[in-house]
C-alpha positions in Angstrom: -9.8 -4.9 -5.3 -6.6 -5.0 -7.3 -3.2 -5.1 -5.6 -0.2 -3.3 -7.2 3.1 -5.0 -6.5 6.2 -2.8 -7.1 8.7 -5.0 -8.7 10.8 -2.8 -11.1 13.8 -1.7 -9.1 17.4 -2.8 -9.6 18.0 -4.2 -6.1 21.5 -2.8 -5.8 21.8 -3.4 -2.1 21.6 -7.2 -2.7 23.5 -7.3 -5.9 24.8 -10.7 -5.1 21.4 -12.0 -6.1 20.1 -9.4 -8.6 22.7 -9.4 -11.4 20.5 -11.7 -13.5 17.0 -11.1 -12.0 14.9 -8.4 -10.4 14.9 -8.3 -6.6 11.3 -9.7 -6.2 12.5 -12.8 -8.0 15.2 -13.6 -5.4 14.3 -17.0 -4.0 13.2 -17.7 -0.5 13.2 -21.4 -0.1 13.0 -22.1 -3.8 10.2 -19.7 -4.4 10.5 -16.0 -5.4 9.8 -13.5 -2.6 7.3 -12.0 -4.9 5.2 -15.2 -4.6 5.3 -14.9 -0.8 4.2 -11.3 -0.9 1.2 -12.2 -3.2 0.4 -15.1 -0.9 -0.1 -12.7 2.0 -2.9 -11.1 0.1 -4.3 -14.2 -1.6 -4.7 -16.0 1.8 -7.0 -13.2 2.8 -9.1 -13.3 -0.4 -7.3 -10.7 -2.6 -6.1 -12.5 -5.7 -6.1 -9.8 -8.4 -2.6 -8.4 -9.0 -0.9 -5.9 -11.2 2.9 -6.4 -11.1 4.7 -3.2 -12.0 7.9 -4.3 -13.6 11.0 -2.6 -15.0 14.5 -4.1 -14.5 14.6 -7.5 -16.2 10.8 -7.5 -16.6 11.0 -10.6 -18.9 12.2 -12.7 -15.9 8.9 -12.0 -14.0 6.9 -12.5 -17.2 8.3 -15.9 -17.8 7.7 -16.9 -14.2 4.1 -15.7 -14.2 3.4 -17.9 -17.3 4.5 -20.9 -15.3 2.8 -20.5 -11.9 -0.2 -22.6 -11.2 -1.9 -20.5 -8.5 -5.5 -19.5 -9.5 -4.7 -15.7 -9.3 -5.5 -13.0 -11.8 -2.1 -11.5 -12.7 -1.4 -8.6 -15.1 2.2 -7.6 -15.9 2.8 -3.9 -16.6 6.3 -2.9 -17.7 6.4 0.6 -16.2 9.8 1.5 -17.5 13.4 0.7 -16.7 14.2 4.0 -14.8 10.8 5.0 -13.5 10.5 5.6 -9.8 7.8 4.1 -7.5 5.4 7.0 -7.9 5.2 6.6 -11.7 4.9 2.8 -11.5 1.9 3.3 -9.2 0.4 5.9 -11.4 0.6 3.7 -14.5 -1.1 0.9 -12.7 -3.8 3.1 -11.3 -4.6 4.4 -14.8 -5.9 1.0 -15.7 -9.0 1.6 -13.6 -9.0 5.4 -13.0 -12.0 5.5 -10.7 -11.0 2.6 -8.5 -9.3 2.2 -5.2 -6.1 0.2 -5.2 -3.9 -1.5 -2.7 -0.1 -1.4 -3.3 3.0 -2.8 -1.7 6.7 -3.6 -2.3 7.8 -6.8 -3.9 10.5 -7.4 -1.3 8.8 -7.0 2.1 6.9 -9.6 4.1 4.6 -9.1 7.1 1.5 -10.7 8.6 -0.6 -7.6 8.0 -4.3 -8.1 8.4 -5.6 -6.7 5.2 -9.2 -6.6 6.2 -8.4 -4.6 9.3 -6.2 -2.3 7.2 -9.1 -1.7 4.8 -11.5 -1.1 7.6 -9.1 1.4 9.2 -8.6 3.2 5.9 -12.3 3.5 5.3 -12.9 4.8 8.8 -10.2 7.4 8.4 -11.8 8.7 5.2 -8.4 10.0 3.8 -6.9 9.5 0.4 -4.2 7.1 1.4 -3.2 4.8 4.2 0.3 3.4 4.7 1.1 0.5 7.1 3.5 1.6 9.8 5.9 -1.0 11.0 8.8 -1.3 13.4 12.2 -1.7 11.6 13.9 -5.0 12.3 16.8 -5.0 14.7 20.1 -5.0 12.9 22.7 -3.9 15.5 23.6 -4.7 19.0 22.8 -1.9 21.4 25.1 -1.0 24.3 24.8 1.2 27.3 27.8 2.9 28.9 28.7 4.8 32.1 32.0 6.5 32.4 33.4 4.5 29.5 32.3 1.2 31.0 29.8 -0.9 29.0 26.9 -1.7 31.4 24.6 -3.4 29.0 24.9 -5.1 25.6 22.2 -6.8 23.7 20.0 -7.0 20.7 17.8 -4.0 20.0 14.1 -4.9 20.0 11.8 -3.9 17.1 9.5 -2.4 19.7 12.3 0.0 20.8 12.4 1.6 17.4 10.2 4.2 15.8 7.7 3.6 13.0 8.6 3.4 9.3 6.8 2.9 6.0 6.3 -0.9 5.6 4.2 -0.8 2.4 0.8 -2.4 2.4 -0.9 0.8 1.2 -4.5 1.7 0.3 -4.9 4.3 -2.3 -8.0 6.2 -3.4 -8.3 7.3 -7.1 -7.4 10.9 -6.3 -3.9 9.8 -5.2 -3.0 10.0 -8.9 -3.2 13.8 -8.7 -0.3 13.7 -6.2 2.1 11.9 -8.6 3.8 14.4 -10.9 7.1 13.0 -12.3 8.4 9.7 -13.6 11.7 10.2 -11.8 10.2 11.1 -8.4 9.8 8.3 -5.8 6.4 7.9 -4.3 8.0 8.1 -0.8 9.5 11.5 -1.3 6.9 13.0 -3.7 3.3 12.0 -3.4 3.4 10.8 0.3 4.8 14.1 1.7 2.2 16.0 -0.4 -0.5 13.9 1.0 0.8 14.6 4.5 0.7 18.4 3.7 -2.9 18.1 2.8 -3.7 15.9 5.9 -4.7 13.1 3.6 -2.3 10.3 4.7 -3.2 7.8 7.5 -1.0 5.3 9.2 -2.2 1.8 10.1 0.1 0.6 12.9 1.1 -3.1 12.5 2.7 -4.6 15.6 3.2 -8.0 14.2 5.9 -9.5 12.0 7.5 -7.5 9.2 10.8 -7.8 7.5 12.3 -6.4 4.2 14.8 -8.2 2.1 17.4 -5.5 1.7 20.5 -7.5 2.4 21.9 -11.0 2.0 21.6 -11.5 5.8 17.9 -10.6 5.7 17.4 -13.1 2.8 19.0 -15.8 4.9 16.9 -14.8 7.9 13.7 -15.1 5.8 14.8 -18.5 4.5 15.1 -19.7 8.1 11.7 -18.3 9.0 10.2 -19.7 5.8 11.0 -23.3 6.9 8.6 -23.0 9.9 5.3 -24.9 9.6 3.7 -21.5 9.3 6.1 -18.7 8.3 5.8 -15.6 10.5 4.4 -13.6 7.6 1.4 -15.8 7.5 0.8 -16.3 11.2 -2.7 -15.2 12.2 -4.0 -14.2 8.8 
């Protein structure tokens, strides 16, 4: 099964790193985070990728020409200003009758892809999204009559669930994508919800996006472990 990697955005929230390259090409320990995302799938036997590019597509194209991993990689320039829905649609059109997986080129997690697929097939809906806990970013405090009684880090388990990527998409998902300028997250996904066609696979393990410079630095520290947290147990 082919895996779509969304890699076309501007990465404005981490502009310190993205003025000369797309966000998925930001380095985590001397290797683009895009490679780490692909490795999560490849380690579990999924090595066919379509990289949906846009902003500075040529940077990704040159990198793909140089990597030595035995993966099948197709680059699709899906437009400079296209949103995630259109990028997914363009990639799905390459095999109109096939199921696809898809994820973002800037988020890492030790998601068990086989269990995700089994869950998706059991649910028998058109799409499945992996639900994750957002990483803690702020200290949490408790007060009583103006006195701070507790201060500490918020735990991921204390938060609600959010869309962490790692999607499974049936062919008919294409029918829910209608506009090049409409994000998949605010267009197709809500329509799938309205039709009761979206499932959520709850992932309790590690997950972290790279939205900020601090998160990049955190991922670099984790990446120096003998087995990075996004590969533990898979």
